[in-house]
N, C-alpha and C positions, 0 to 999 in steps of 0.2 A: 553615709557616703563611703564608697570604696576607693581604694587607691589602685593605680596601675603604674608599672615601671616604664621608663623610656625604652628599655630593651624589648619589652612585650609589645609596645605600640610599634616600634620599628620593625619587629619581626612580622607583625600582622600587615603593616603597610607593604613590606617587601613581598609578602605572599599574595599581594593584590587585593586584599580585603578592603572593602569600602567602609571607612569609619566616619562617624559623626564627630568631628573634632571642632571644639569651640575655643577660640583664642580670646581671652578676656583682657589682654594687654591693650595699650593705647595704639592708635594707628601708626605712629612713628616706630614703635617697637616691632609691630607686625611687618612693616616695610623693611626693617633692617634684617630680620630673619624670621621665617615661619616654616611650619611643616605642612601647610596646606589647609589649616583650619579656617572656619568661618569667623571673621572678626566681629566680636560682640563685646566691646569694652565693659569693664566691671560697672561703670556708672550707668550704663543702659540696663544691665542686669538688675542693679539696685532699684531702678525705676520700673522694673518689670516690663521693659520695652524689649520683649523676647519673641515677637511675632515671627522673626526670621527662622527660629528653630522650633517653634510650636509643633510642627508635624513630627518632630522626633521625641515627643513626650513619653512614648511607651517603648522607645528604642534606647540602646546604649549610647550615651553621650560622654565623650572624654573631654574634660575641660583642662586647659593649660594656661599658664602665664609665665612670667620670668623665672620665679623660684618655687612656686607652688602655694604661696600665701593667698594671693588674690583669687586663684582658681579654687582654693579650698572654700573661701567665702562664697564665691559664685556657685559652687556645687551645692552648698547648703541652701542657698536661695532658690536654686532651680528645684531642689527636692521639695522645698516648701511650696513651690508653685505647681507641684504635681508631677514632676519628671521622676520616673520610676527607676532608671538604671544609669545614675550619674557616677562617673569615675573621675577622680582628680589625678592628673599626671604628676607623680612624685618628683620633686626637684625642678619641674618646669623646663624651660628652654636652657637654663644654665646647665642642668644635668644632661640634657640632650647634647649640647655642644661639647661638654666635657667627656661624655662617654661614647657618643655616636659620631660627633663631628658635624660639619655643616653639609 
């Protein structure tokens, strides 16, 4: 699993790049603040209920959570499910809000 910084993701989003972002937080966390990712809580990833993102299996997928811990676990699970280009957003939404803002 590779890591990607909040600055790199922000730069790519600002450039208009279409990214496959996956938010593995809970729905209430996603509702409070998100960067446009597809909501797929960690519990669903653990159960391999990942049909929503299956088409992205061979494309870059950037996984994020609050701090980077849950997304790290989810990234490893997705790799074991055959996803080939998974990146974990270092520091998660805490780092995003601290360095980029809302």
